[in-house]
C-alpha positions in Angstrom: -9.6 -3.6 16.6 -13.3 -4.0 17.3 -15.3 -5.5 14.5 -18.8 -4.1 14.8 -20.2 -4.6 11.3 -19.6 -7.6 9.1 -18.4 -6.0 5.9 -18.9 -9.1 3.8 -22.5 -9.2 4.9 -22.8 -5.5 4.1 -21.4 -6.3 0.6 -24.3 -8.8 0.2 -26.6 -5.8 0.9 -25.0 -3.9 -2.0 -25.2 -6.9 -4.3 -29.0 -7.2 -3.7 -29.4 -3.5 -4.8 -27.0 -3.6 -7.7 -29.4 -5.2 -10.2 -32.1 -2.5 -9.5 -29.5 0.3 -9.8 -28.3 -1.1 -13.2 -31.8 -1.7 -14.4 -32.4 2.1 -13.7 -29.5 2.9 -16.0 -27.0 3.7 -13.3 -23.3 2.8 -13.3 -22.1 0.8 -10.3 -18.4 1.0 -9.7 -16.5 -2.0 -8.4 -16.6 -1.8 -4.6 -13.5 -0.6 -2.8 -12.1 -2.4 0.2 -9.4 -1.3 2.6 -7.6 -3.7 4.8 -7.8 -2.8 8.5 -4.5 -4.4 9.2 -2.5 -2.8 6.4 0.0 -0.1 7.2 -1.3 3.5 6.8 -2.1 4.7 4.3 -3.7 1.4 3.3 -4.5 1.1 -0.5 -8.0 0.7 -1.7 -8.6 -2.7 -3.4 -11.4 -3.7 -5.7 -10.5 -7.4 -5.3 -11.8 -8.6 -1.9 -9.4 -11.5 -2.0 -6.5 -9.1 -1.6 -7.9 -7.8 1.7 -7.2 -10.0 4.7 -9.1 -8.0 7.4 -11.6 -5.5 5.9 -11.7 -2.2 7.6 -14.0 -0.4 5.1 -16.2 -1.0 2.1 -16.9 1.8 -0.4 -19.6 2.0 -3.0 -20.0 4.6 -5.8 -23.1 4.7 -8.1 -23.4 7.3 -10.8 -26.0 8.3 -13.3 -27.1 10.9 -15.8 -26.1 14.5 -15.7 -23.4 13.9 -13.1 -25.7 12.6 -10.4 -24.0 10.2 -8.0 -23.6 8.9 -4.5 -20.7 7.5 -2.5 -21.1 5.5 0.7 -18.2 4.1 2.7 -19.0 1.8 5.6 -16.3 1.3 8.3 -16.4 -1.8 10.3 -16.6 0.2 13.5 -20.2 1.2 12.5 -19.8 4.7 11.0 -20.5 5.8 7.5 -19.2 8.5 5.2 -22.1 9.1 2.8 -22.8 11.8 0.2 -25.2 12.2 -2.6 -25.6 14.8 -5.4 -28.5 14.9 -7.9 -26.4 16.5 -10.6 -28.1 19.9 -10.3 -25.3 22.5 -10.4 -27.4 24.8 -8.2 -27.3 22.2 -5.4 -24.5 21.2 -3.2 -23.5 17.7 -2.3 -25.6 16.4 0.6 -23.8 14.6 3.3 -26.0 12.0 4.9 -26.0 11.6 8.6 -25.1 8.0 9.3 -23.8 7.3 12.7 -24.3 4.1 14.6 -24.7 1.8 11.6 -24.6 -1.4 13.6 -25.9 -3.8 11.0 -25.8 -4.6 7.3 -29.6 -3.8 7.2 -29.0 -0.3 8.5 -26.3 0.1 5.9 -28.9 -0.8 3.3 -31.1 2.0 4.6 -28.3 4.5 4.1 -27.7 3.2 0.6 -31.5 3.6 -0.2 -31.5 7.2 1.2 -28.5 8.0 -1.0 -30.2 6.6 -4.0 -33.4 8.6 -3.3 -31.4 11.8 -2.9 -29.2 11.3 -6.0 -31.7 9.7 -8.4 -35.1 9.8 -6.9 -35.2 6.0 -6.6 -37.4 4.2 -4.1 -35.8 1.7 -1.8 -34.3 -1.2 -3.7 -33.3 -3.5 -1.0 -36.5 -5.3 -0.3 -35.3 -8.5 -2.1 -37.5 -10.3 -4.5 -40.3 -8.1 -5.8 -40.8 -5.6 -3.0 -41.7 -2.0 -3.9 -39.2 -0.3 -1.7 
């Protein structure tokens, strides 16, 4: 199996954003990992140590009034991403995210999802950036 995106490096991108999300009052679920070598259907794991060869990394962040986003990055470089701002009059928005070839691009998808769901500026700029 081709390994396009380093999912452990992508997880570091999540960790850099997690503090800002929590500071904004959001709930960040434990990441979900799926082993690319496990027989189908591979179980989702929240303990990275139980996954020998990561095939995907999932993140779910939720907030007030049902707002949330879910972003799953597959090591082949594609993403399943959706966001909902909690407004019952709006449908879930699926984010286009093809060709995610780097952890940094994954971070951009996470930031877009956070903007759609919660109105947050980009949070992945590291120490002290404004987004």
